N, C-alpha and C positions, 0 to 999 in steps of 0.2 A: 129890240132884240126879237128874233123870230126863230122858230124851230123848223120852218119850211123855207127853203131857198127861193128867192126871187132874183133872177139874173139882172133885172133892171135896177135893183136897189142895193143888194148885198155885195160887198167887196171884201169883207173881213169875216173871220170866224174866231170864236174861242173854242178850243178843243177841251172837252170834259172827258177825261179818261174814266172808263167804268171801273168799279171796284175790283172786278175780276180780270182787268187787263193783265195780260201775261208779259212780264218783264223779261227781255232777252238777257240784259245785263242787270243783275240785282243791285249793282252799285250805281246804276245810271240815275242821275238826278231827275226825278219825276217832275220837280218844280219847274223845269225848263219848258214844260208843256202849258204852263199857266201864263200864256202871253197871247196877244192877238197875232193871227196869221193872215196874210193876204191870200185871197183865193186866186189861183191860177186857172183852174178848170173845175167845173162841177160835172161829174159824169153820171149822176143819179144816185148810185149806191156809194160812191167814193168822192171825196173832195181832195183835189190837188192843191197843196199850199206851199208857200215859200218857207223853207226850213234851213237848217245848218247840219253840218257833219255830226254835231252832238246829238241830234234827234235820231239819226240813222242807227238802226240796230239797238234801240233802247226799249221799244215796245213791239211786241210780236206783230200786231195787225196794222202798224204804221210802217209803210215800206217806201223806200226810195224809188223814184221813177227815173228810168234811164233809157238810153237808146242802144245799149249793147256795144257801142263803139267807143265810149269814153267812160271815165269814172263818174261823170255826172255832177261834178263840182266846179264852181268857178274858182278864181284865184283866192277868194276869201273863205272858202269852205261852205258856201251856200249851195243848196240843192232843192229839188222839188220832192215833196213827200205826198203820199197818198194815204188818207185816213178815212175810216168809215164815216159816212154822212150822219149816222145816228149819234156820233160823238160830238157833233158840231151844233153851235148856235150861231146865227147869222146876224151881221151888223152892217148898217150903212156906213159910209165914210164919216159922217157927223157923229154917229154913235160911237164908232171906233176911236175917234179923236177924243171924245169925252172920257172913254174908258182909259185911254193911254194917259190922259192928264191925272185921273184918279190913281192909276198905278204908280205914276211918278211921285205924286203927293204921298202915297203910302210908303214908298221907299225912302223918301226924305224924312218922314216922321220916324220910321224905324231906325234911320241912321242917328237920330238924336237920342233914341232910347239906349243905344249901345254905350 
C-alpha cells in the first residue's frame, strides 16, 4: 500500500471516504465505496476510476466523468468517476489481488454467520 501514486506500480485504489464527506443521497449505501477500483487516469489532484451508476450522485465530491455527448455509461451501467486523490491509497496488481481474496473470504465467513 502507498499513499503516493507511482504510475509504474499502482493500478488499483481503495477509496477512503472522509468522515465529513457530503452525501448527495442520504440513503445511498456508503458501503459500496469499500471496494477496489481500477485506476483509469491519475491527474494529480483527482483519480479517475472505474465505477458504476450506483456510485454516481452518492457523494458530493465524487463526480462522473463524461464527454457531454452521451450519458457516459456502458450497457451494464459502468462509468468513470473522478475522486479526490487524498481519499485514495494505491496498490499494485499483486496487492490488489490479495485484498480481493481477503474481501471474498470475509464475505464467505459472514454468510456462515447469518
